Structures are given as C-alpha cells and as structure tokens.
C-alpha positions as a printed NumPy array, in Angstrom:
array([[-77.768,  32.134,  10.536],
       [-75.567,  29.399,   9.062],
       [-76.842,  30.103,   5.553],
       [-75.947,  33.794,   5.914],
       [-72.467,  32.916,   7.192],
       [-72.022,  30.498,   4.276],
       [-73.077,  33.263,   1.875],
       [-70.395,  35.602,   3.253],
       [-67.777,  32.839,   3.164],
       [-68.549,  32.152,  -0.488],
       [-68.275,  35.844,  -1.361],
       [-64.95 ,  36.257,   0.445],
       [-63.545,  33.121,  -1.196],
       [-64.615,  34.513,  -4.58 ],
       [-62.845,  37.784,  -3.81 ],
       [-59.686,  35.907,  -2.811],
       [-59.664,  34.095,  -6.155],
       [-60.393,  37.296,  -8.089],
       [-57.966,  39.622,  -6.304],
       [-55.201,  37.085,  -5.804],
       [-52.951,  36.065,  -2.874],
       [-51.901,  38.892,  -0.578],
       [-54.699,  41.234,  -1.672],
       [-56.43 ,  43.484,   0.85 ],
       [-60.075,  42.486,   1.144],
       [-63.044,  44.81 ,   1.787],
       [-63.686,  45.751,   5.411],
       [-66.41 ,  44.297,   7.614],
       [-68.823,  47.172,   6.95 ],
       [-68.468,  46.897,   3.174],
       [-68.847,  43.12 ,   3.252],
       [-71.918,  43.409,   5.456],
       [-73.544,  45.865,   3.024],
       [-72.565,  43.819,  -0.022],
       [-73.928,  40.563,   1.416],
       [-76.923,  42.216,   3.173],
       [-76.006,  40.75 ,   6.55 ],
       [-74.931,  42.063,   9.933],
       [-71.312,  42.751,  10.813],
       [-71.466,  40.019,  13.451],
       [-72.285,  37.545,  10.668],
       [-69.298,  38.827,   8.69 ],
       [-67.064,  38.35 ,  11.727],
       [-68.207,  34.729,  12.101],
       [-67.491,  34.054,   8.435],
       [-64.048,  35.685,   8.624],
       [-63.186,  33.793,  11.804],
       [-63.999,  30.529,  10.051],
       [-61.981,  31.486,   6.959],
       [-59.057,  32.515,   9.169],
       [-59.049,  29.135,  10.926],
       [-59.13 ,  27.441,   7.512],
       [-56.153,  29.588,   6.402],
       [-58.089,  31.17 ,   3.529],
       [-57.629,  34.715,   4.839],
       [-55.276,  36.443,   7.234],
       [-56.471,  39.136,   9.641],
       [-53.832,  41.681,  10.665],
       [-54.579,  43.844,  13.664],
       [-55.138,  47.418,  12.573],
       [-54.396,  46.626,   8.931],
       [-57.415,  44.663,   7.683],
       [-58.098,  41.261,   6.179],
       [-55.965,  39.798,   3.393],
       [-56.224,  36.863,   1.029],
       [-53.695,  34.45 ,   2.439],
       [-50.633,  33.722,   0.407],
       [-49.702,  30.105,  -0.046],
       [-46.938,  29.215,   2.36 ],
       [-43.855,  28.106,   0.425],
       [-42.647,  24.647,   1.324],
       [-39.133,  24.611,   2.758],
       [-37.214,  21.455,   1.865],
       [-34.435,  20.512,   4.242],
       [-31.668,  20.724,   1.666],
       [-28.65 ,  22.948,   1.11 ],
       [-30.155,  26.056,  -0.467],
       [-29.984,  29.694,   0.532],
       [-33.063,  31.658,   1.561],
       [-32.428,  33.976,  -1.396],
       [-32.441,  31.123,  -3.932],
       [-35.32 ,  29.307,  -2.213],
       [-37.604,  32.335,  -2.396],
       [-36.557,  33.231,  -5.947],
       [-37.333,  29.772,  -7.292],
       [-40.805,  29.999,  -5.752],
       [-41.547,  33.221,  -7.586],
       [-41.154,  35.451,  -4.513],
       [-38.889,  38.492,  -4.341],
       [-36.292,  37.949,  -1.594],
       [-34.944,  40.835,   0.448],
       [-32.797,  41.238,   3.553],
       [-32.472,  43.907,   6.216],
       [-29.386,  43.712,   8.383],
       [-30.371,  44.324,  12.002],
       [-26.945,  44.047,  13.653],
       [-23.415,  43.137,  12.648],
       [-20.356,  42.657,  14.846],
       [-17.432,  40.4  ,  15.665],
       [-17.481,  38.365,  18.874],
       [-15.24 ,  35.791,  20.56 ],
       [-16.659,  32.289,  20.303],
       [-17.972,  30.892,  23.566],
       [-17.711,  27.141,  24.189],
       [-21.07 ,  26.297,  22.592],
       [-20.463,  28.399,  19.479],
       [-16.885,  27.156,  19.184],
       [-18.104,  23.554,  19.227],
       [-20.716,  24.297,  16.555],
       [-18.25 ,  26.088,  14.271],
       [-15.31 ,  23.744,  14.952],
       [-13.102,  26.596,  16.194],
       [-11.322,  27.275,  19.476],
       [-13.109,  29.147,  22.287],
       [-12.205,  32.808,  21.99 ],
       [-11.64 ,  32.677,  18.216],
       [-13.216,  35.638,  16.377],
       [-16.622,  35.02 ,  14.814],
       [-18.604,  37.356,  12.588],
       [-22.217,  37.651,  13.789],
       [-24.867,  39.118,  11.496],
       [-28.543,  39.355,  12.497],
       [-30.904,  39.725,   9.562],
       [-34.605,  40.057,   8.848],
       [-35.492,  37.96 ,   5.801],
       [-38.423,  39.073,   3.65 ],
       [-40.352,  37.761,   0.65 ],
       [-42.4  ,  40.204,  -1.43 ],
       [-41.789,  42.786,   1.337],
       [-43.364,  40.553,   4.004],
       [-41.229,  39.411,   6.976],
       [-40.52 ,  35.683,   6.867],
       [-37.69 ,  35.03 ,   9.317],
       [-35.345,  36.541,  11.881],
       [-31.971,  34.978,  11.313],
       [-28.62 ,  35.138,  13.108],
       [-25.648,  34.06 ,  11.007],
       [-22.318,  33.097,  12.627],
       [-19.229,  32.704,  10.446],
       [-15.654,  32.022,  11.611],
       [-13.692,  35.187,  10.835],
       [-10.968,  33.034,   9.265],
       [-13.491,  31.661,   6.752],
       [-14.636,  35.071,   5.488],
       [-12.055,  37.761,   6.266],
       [-13.505,  41.257,   6.07 ],
       [-17.134,  40.091,   5.959],
       [-19.513,  42.874,   7.03 ],
       [-23.245,  43.116,   7.495],
       [-23.477,  45.603,   4.63 ],
       [-22.272,  42.852,   2.285],
       [-25.516,  40.975,   2.923],
       [-27.987,  43.868,   2.955],
       [-30.704,  43.992,   0.335],
       [-31.063,  41.004,  -1.973],
       [-27.48 ,  39.716,  -1.701],
       [-27.062,  35.945,  -1.417],
       [-24.676,  34.818,   1.335],
       [-23.9  ,  31.51 ,  -0.396],
       [-23.122,  33.307,  -3.644],
       [-20.851,  35.777,  -1.838],
       [-19.145,  32.938,   0.023],
       [-18.371,  31.162,  -3.236],
       [-17.405,  34.151,  -5.398],
       [-15.386,  36.161,  -2.86 ],
       [-13.977,  33.445,  -0.62 ],
       [-13.894,  30.428,  -2.936],
       [-15.965,  28.244,  -0.636],
       [-19.052,  26.377,  -1.778],
       [-21.537,  25.017,   0.757],
       [-21.816,  21.287,   0.116],
       [-23.544,  19.737,   3.106],
       [-24.8  ,  20.369,   6.593],
       [-27.077,  19.418,   9.426],
       [-30.24 ,  21.168,  10.498],
       [-32.638,  20.851,  13.396],
       [-36.218,  22.107,  13.409],
       [-38.416,  22.659,  16.438],
       [-41.792,  24.335,  16.975],
       [-41.576,  27.438,  19.187],
       [-43.488,  30.645,  19.87 ],
       [-42.543,  34.06 ,  18.496],
       [-42.47 ,  36.406,  21.479],
       [-42.031,  40.121,  22.149],
       [-39.312,  41.686,  19.954],
       [-39.173,  38.7  ,  17.597],
       [-42.942,  38.793,  17.118],
       [-42.781,  42.523,  16.391],
       [-40.047,  41.977,  13.794],
       [-42.065,  39.241,  12.107],
       [-45.261,  41.322,  12.337],
       [-47.246,  38.631,  14.155],
       [-48.966,  38.703,  17.556],
       [-46.72 ,  37.722,  20.461],
       [-47.181,  34.005,  21.122],
       [-47.716,  33.111,  17.462],
       [-46.397,  29.705,  16.329],
       [-43.012,  29.673,  14.632],
       [-40.283,  27.297,  13.545],
       [-36.747,  27.464,  14.913],
       [-34.123,  26.285,  12.417],
       [-30.546,  25.744,  13.552],
       [-28.212,  24.869,  10.689],
       [-24.512,  24.09 ,  10.507],
       [-23.013,  23.947,   7.007],
       [-19.696,  22.701,   5.612],
       [-17.886,  23.431,   2.386],
       [-16.515,  20.86 ,  -0.051],
       [-13.347,  20.407,   2.045],
       [-15.349,  19.66 ,   5.19 ],
       [-14.704,  22.995,   6.932],
       [-17.606,  24.501,   8.876],
       [-18.503,  27.799,   7.189],
       [-21.633,  28.871,   9.049],
       [-24.009,  28.337,  11.918],
       [-27.456,  29.833,  11.431],
       [-30.162,  30.233,  14.068],
       [-33.43 ,  31.304,  12.459],
       [-36.931,  31.985,  13.757],
       [-39.421,  31.482,  10.93 ],
       [-43.107,  32.342,  10.742],
       [-45.067,  29.093,  10.841],
       [-47.953,  30.631,   8.896],
       [-45.648,  31.465,   5.974],
       [-43.416,  28.374,   5.876],
       [-44.206,  24.725,   5.399],
       [-41.497,  22.179,   6.139],
       [-41.124,  19.606,   3.36 ],
       [-39.594,  16.23 ,   4.24 ],
       [-38.797,  13.516,   1.682],
       [-39.849,  10.065,   2.855],
       [-39.087,   6.568,   1.582],
       [-40.405,   3.179,   2.55 ],
       [-37.687,   0.688,   3.551],
       [-37.739,  -2.408,   1.398],
       [-39.11 ,  -5.544,   2.938],
       [-40.943,  -3.791,   5.748],
       [-44.664,  -3.463,   6.199],
       [-46.79 ,  -1.175,   8.316]])
C-alpha cells in the first residue's frame, strides 16, 4: 500500500512542478486511472501532500498546487506594495465605508478625543484574485478630509493616496500579531473553512511629524502569509 501511495505522491508532485503554483490538479478519478490505483489510495496520498503543504484541497472546487506563502516582514510597507514586490497582483474590494465617532479605545489608539469623527473602511485584500486578508482601516477624519471607500477600491494604494493627496508619509508604527481562528463570516470572506488558522495584525502608524494617521485591524490567512522577523544576537552573550 505504501508504495502505491508513494507513487501517487510522486506523480502529484511532478504535476505541481509542471503546471505551476495555483494550478488546478486532476481529480481523484483521473489520478486513480493514471496511476492505476484505487481512489482511496489517491485520497491517502493527497491527505499527506496537504499536510505537507504541497497541495491545497478546496471543498467543492478541487485540488490545487499550493502557492508559496509570501513572507510578511514587520516593516512599514503597504499591502499593495508588499504584494507587488513579490510578483503578485494586488487588488482590493471595499466591503463597507462610513464615518463613526471614536469610542475610548479607538480614540486612545488614534490619539484623538472620544467622539471625534473617524473614517472606517472595511476591505477584502486579494493577491492574484485570491483572498488574503479582511482588513478594517480607521483614519482620523482630520487627517484625510473627504476620504471615501471608493478611493481605495481596486488596486489603489492607501499609503500612496495618503502621501499624494494629503501630504502625509507613513514613517513608523507599532504592530501586534497574534494567532487566531477565522470563523463564520470572516472565514467565508477568506474562502477557508470556519475554524481555519489565521493571523490577526493590529497596526498603528505615524507620519513624519509623529501624528497617528491610521489604525488597522486585519485578519490574514495563515496558509497564505508567513511572518518574517529579523533577529540579531546580542554581543557578548552566549546561548
């Protein structure tokens, strides 16, 4: 049995290399016929390849050669620029856009007074037409007067708009990252099963004058994002 499973694994891995990342692979029946094995053997091979992150099985859609997850360095870079520099085509769909009064927590994060107007824009971020993150952007209305969700629809870069229209360039910020689960509506938006692992990024950014210009709360697919952390070894210390 193991030799037959290994044979199917080798064939699927060959197809992944030949067809390229993101390609739809043959179905179980076709693989079984091609490799002269049973469909149960194919399922075992695919389960193993899924656990090894070689393929991705999407319910009702088939099996795909897994795309390499882009590493996400914790630096000041927009999603748009991050995806573009990795050779992926960034896109954005605005889910909701409105103006709200800042509650105490949001006011503290944005360095404004409670009750001050804040622009809130919820967006679905995509790369090569595949959902990557659900993101909620909060911007003090005084920082970006007249900002609307439609300004950020499609492939528009928020940081570029902020600099060109409002004369503010993001210079620094703080960001927290925690592992969470994508549930219910968020899972549906990200096209993953409810309960799938995800990253939650919460970022506060400042411009070159020190003013807070944004607070972003993002839920990111863990299977499509790697978190990249620079490390250094302190001088004079051993392990």
